[in-house]
C-alpha positions as CSV (number, residue, x, y, z in Angstrom):
1,M,0.0,0.0,0.0
2,R,1.4,3.4,-1.0
3,P,1.6,6.3,1.4
4,K,-1.1,9.0,1.2
5,I,-0.5,11.9,-1.1
6,V,-1.2,15.3,0.3
7,C,-1.2,18.5,-1.8
8,L,-0.3,21.8,0.0
9,C,-2.4,24.8,-1.0
10,G,-2.1,28.3,0.2
11,S,-0.8,31.8,-0.5
12,T,2.9,31.9,-1.6
13,R,3.3,34.8,0.8
14,F,3.5,32.2,3.5
15,M,6.4,30.2,2.2
16,D,7.5,29.4,5.8
17,A,4.2,27.6,6.3
18,F,4.8,25.6,3.1
19,Q,8.2,24.5,4.3
20,E,7.0,23.6,7.8
21,A,4.0,21.7,6.5
22,N,6.2,19.9,3.9
23,L,8.4,18.7,6.7
24,R,5.6,17.7,9.1
25,E,3.7,15.8,6.4
26,T,6.8,14.1,5.1
27,L,7.7,13.0,8.7
28,A,4.2,11.7,9.1
29,G,4.9,9.4,6.1
30,R,3.0,11.2,3.4
31,I,4.0,12.1,-0.1
32,V,3.9,15.9,-0.4
33,L,2.9,17.8,-3.5
34,T,3.6,21.5,-3.2
35,I,4.2,24.6,-5.4
36,G,6.9,24.2,-8.1
37,V,7.7,27.9,-8.6
38,N,6.9,30.8,-6.3
39,T,6.4,33.3,-9.1
40,K,5.7,36.1,-6.5
41,S,9.1,35.9,-4.8
42,D,11.4,33.9,-7.0
43,D,12.9,37.1,-8.4
44,G,16.2,35.4,-9.0
45,L,14.5,33.3,-11.7
46,A,13.8,36.5,-13.7
47,L,10.5,35.1,-15.1
48,S,8.7,37.4,-17.4
49,Q,5.0,38.2,-16.8
50,E,4.3,36.2,-20.0
51,V,5.9,33.1,-18.5
52,K,4.1,33.6,-15.2
53,D,0.8,33.9,-17.0
54,R,1.5,30.8,-19.0
55,L,2.2,28.8,-15.9
56,D,-1.0,30.1,-14.3
57,K,-3.0,29.0,-17.4
58,L,-1.6,25.5,-17.2
59,H,-3.4,25.0,-13.9
60,L,-0.5,22.8,-12.7
61,H,-1.5,23.0,-9.1
62,L,-5.0,21.8,-9.9
63,H,-3.4,18.8,-11.5
64,K,-1.6,18.2,-8.2
65,V,-4.8,18.5,-6.3
66,K,-6.4,15.9,-8.6
67,L,-3.4,13.5,-8.0
68,A,-3.6,13.9,-4.3
69,D,-5.6,11.8,-1.8
70,E,-6.1,14.9,0.4
71,V,-5.5,18.6,0.4
72,L,-4.0,20.7,3.3
73,I,-5.0,24.3,3.1
74,L,-2.4,26.5,4.7
75,N,-4.8,29.2,6.0
76,V,-2.2,31.2,7.9
77,D,-4.1,33.8,10.1
78,G,-7.3,32.5,8.5
79,Y,-6.3,33.8,5.0
80,I,-7.6,31.9,2.0
81,G,-7.0,34.0,-1.2
82,E,-8.7,33.7,-4.5
83,S,-6.3,31.0,-6.0
84,T,-6.4,28.9,-2.8
85,G,-10.2,29.2,-2.7
86,R,-10.3,27.9,-6.3
87,E,-8.0,25.0,-5.3
88,L,-10.2,24.3,-2.3
89,A,-13.4,24.3,-4.5
90,F,-11.6,22.0,-7.0
91,A,-10.6,19.6,-4.2
92,V,-14.2,19.5,-2.9
93,A,-15.6,19.0,-6.4
94,H,-13.3,16.0,-6.9
95,G,-14.1,14.5,-3.5
96,K,-10.8,15.1,-1.9
97,K,-10.4,15.1,1.9
98,V,-9.6,18.6,3.0
99,R,-7.6,19.6,6.1
100,F,-6.7,23.1,7.3
101,L,-3.5,24.2,9.0
102,D,-5.8,26.1,11.4
103,E,-8.9,23.9,11.7
104,K,-10.9,26.4,13.7
105,L,-10.4,29.2,11.3
106,G,-10.9,26.8,8.4
107,E,-14.3,25.8,9.7
108,E,-15.2,29.4,10.2
109,S,-14.1,30.3,6.7
110,L,-16.2,27.4,5.2
111,E,-19.2,28.6,7.1
112,D,-18.8,32.2,6.1
113,N,-18.1,31.4,2.5
114,A,-20.3,28.3,2.0
115,H,-22.4,30.0,-0.8
116,A,-19.4,31.2,-2.7
117,L,-17.6,27.9,-2.4
118,A,-20.7,26.0,-3.6
119,G,-20.9,28.2,-6.6
120,E,-17.2,27.7,-7.4
121,V,-17.5,23.9,-7.0
122,A,-20.5,23.9,-9.4
123,S,-18.6,26.0,-11.9
124,F,-16.0,23.3,-12.3
125,A,-18.6,21.2,-14.0
126,F,-19.2,23.8,-16.7
127,E,-15.9,25.6,-17.3
128,R,-13.6,24.1,-19.8
129,D,-10.6,26.1,-18.5
130,Y,-10.5,23.9,-15.4
131,V,-10.8,20.5,-17.1
132,V,-7.7,18.7,-15.9
């Protein structure tokens, strides 16, 4: 039996949270899928806006969500941005188990945004852009 695969989702402004979660999940015996390129802070890569836009359009992280058994939302200080919200909705639409770094704030966020999340989940059934 293979180890569970977990995909980390969250804002790249919290790179420390990604590194800490990667370590914790790996030590717990899980295979970790995480961001490949931090286009917001990897200035040393000198990526053009065109390349960044092309990477976004590939929806590579959604492919990782689809491969994973579960998703860990890194909701530092309760923050779930637009991209992370889309990844969360995609995970729900694909029946993935969802965990939150901060479970209490995650539950509150789900309650506060249930209607928007439901709409986003439903949109995956109709938007060709998100077929992965």
